[in-house]
C-alpha positions as MATLAB code, in Angstrom:
seq = 'MLRVWAEHLPYPELRRPAVLDLLGRGPFHPLIAVRPEDDLDDLAASLKRLLHAGLEPGIWPLLDRAQGYWPSSETVLPFLARVDGLLVHLGSRGARPPWIAVDLEPPLRTVERLAHRPLIGAGELQRMSHTQF';
ca = [
      15.590    4.183   -5.798;
      12.474    5.669   -6.951;
       9.113    4.170   -5.539;
       5.736    4.432   -6.974;
       2.797    3.731   -4.333;
       0.316    1.876   -6.666;
      -2.829    1.664   -4.640;
      -5.784    1.435   -7.426;
      -3.914    0.015  -10.342;
      -5.103   -3.437  -11.559;
      -2.421   -6.142  -11.310;
      -2.716   -6.981  -14.997;
      -2.033   -3.370  -15.874;
       1.327   -3.667  -14.301;
       2.111   -6.470  -16.766;
       1.670   -4.478  -19.893;
       4.490   -3.914  -21.769;
       4.364   -0.323  -21.905;
       3.494    0.160  -17.996;
       6.704   -2.299  -17.921;
       8.707   -0.294  -20.167;
       7.866    3.064  -18.313;
       8.812    1.731  -14.805;
      11.837    0.437  -16.129;
      12.798    3.635  -17.612;
      12.984    5.508  -14.155;
      13.454    3.016  -12.793;
      10.330    3.125  -10.630;
      10.087    0.190   -8.318;
       6.498    0.104   -7.534;
       4.924   -0.840   -4.209;
       1.503   -2.498   -4.668;
      -1.290   -2.384   -2.419;
      -2.895   -5.677   -1.557;
      -6.451   -6.103   -0.387;
      -7.950   -9.101    1.333;
     -10.399   -9.504   -1.613;
      -7.404   -9.079   -4.172;
      -6.594  -12.336   -6.529;
      -3.338  -13.290   -4.971;
      -2.370  -15.522   -8.103;
      -2.840  -12.179  -10.224;
      -0.753  -10.402   -7.842;
       2.136  -13.429   -8.076;
       2.276  -13.145  -12.006;
       2.644   -9.413  -11.757;
       5.265   -9.633   -9.407;
       7.100  -12.319  -11.191;
       6.718  -10.033  -14.244;
       8.462   -7.205  -12.359;
      10.766   -8.976  -11.212;
      11.862  -10.320  -14.105;
      12.183   -6.807  -15.915;
      14.767   -5.983  -13.359;
      12.623   -4.018  -10.872;
      12.321   -4.389   -7.167;
       8.597   -4.585   -6.657;
       7.148   -4.305   -3.003;
       3.886   -5.200   -1.498;
       1.729   -2.873    0.758;
      -0.588   -5.273    2.590;
      -4.060   -3.644    3.945;
      -6.595   -5.574    6.248;
     -10.095   -5.785    5.606;
     -11.853   -2.733    6.588;
     -13.745   -4.557    9.646;
     -10.029   -5.355   11.055;
      -8.789   -1.830   10.857;
      -7.690   -1.307    7.095;
      -4.113   -0.499    7.927;
      -1.496   -1.243   10.467;
      -1.888    0.511   13.660;
      -1.463   -0.076   17.558;
      -4.875   -1.886   17.413;
      -3.843   -3.992   14.567;
      -0.753   -5.689   15.127;
      -1.491   -9.406   15.371;
      -3.991   -9.215   12.282;
      -1.331   -7.541   10.198;
       1.321   -9.996   11.183;
      -0.781  -12.763   10.248;
      -1.831  -11.012    6.862;
       1.785  -10.323    5.902;
       2.604  -14.076    7.251;
      -0.128  -15.293    4.691;
       0.843  -13.322    1.759;
       4.505  -14.227    1.731;
       3.661  -17.937    2.096;
       1.274  -17.707   -0.620;
       3.484  -15.437   -3.120;
       6.652  -17.613   -2.286;
       4.861  -20.659   -3.083;
       4.234  -19.099   -6.445;
       7.698  -18.087   -6.851;
       6.870  -14.373   -6.454;
       8.188  -13.497   -2.920;
       8.292   -9.846   -3.031;
      11.731   -7.975   -2.031;
      10.139   -5.520   -0.181;
       7.026   -5.135    2.050;
       5.883   -1.456    2.663;
       4.300   -0.840    6.376;
       1.984    2.233    6.322;
       1.724    3.217    9.752;
      -1.738    4.988   10.419;
      -3.547    5.895   13.494;
      -6.258    3.196   14.309;
      -9.145    3.717   11.972;
     -11.712    3.946   14.512;
      -9.675    7.210   15.637;
      -9.590    8.611   12.552;
     -13.306    8.137   11.893;
     -14.227    9.873   14.745;
     -12.158   12.554   14.258;
     -13.262   13.201   10.425;
     -16.952   13.900   11.997;
     -15.654   16.875   13.931;
     -13.746   20.054   12.772;
      -9.881   19.909   13.491;
      -9.796   23.584   13.286;
     -12.206   26.384   14.470;
     -13.064   29.104   12.554;
     -11.566   31.608   15.186;
      -8.294   29.742   15.238;
      -8.282   29.611   11.274;
      -8.809   33.278   10.913;
      -5.777   33.798   13.290;
      -3.601   31.555   11.570;
      -4.541   33.520    8.574;
      -2.658   36.575   10.036;
       0.325   34.420   11.066;
       3.391   34.392    8.974;
       4.713   30.977    7.945;
];
């Protein structure tokens, strides 16, 4: 089974006949990012079309940035609540997805802290350039 991670594709695009045809040729089963601000009824409509087309779409739940954005050791409870809420909402519209993608990442504040300092010093980079991989 081939999966396609769809992070920035608007939900209506997933319902377009040309996109459904392309996905079905693979078949490519999309994992669809779901942000807190997204229209869940729009998502439900897309999931139903994908399911009807014989695909197995999944959702890729994301949290609000203030909550940590992705699942990590610091966001377990908010993430579980988010997934539960999504499944209830989508299930009530006949669009419960067969898959849920859980993209585990380090805590967001750790990533942001590390992003503000070099991970590899210039001396180490020079030494690495003389090493055969």
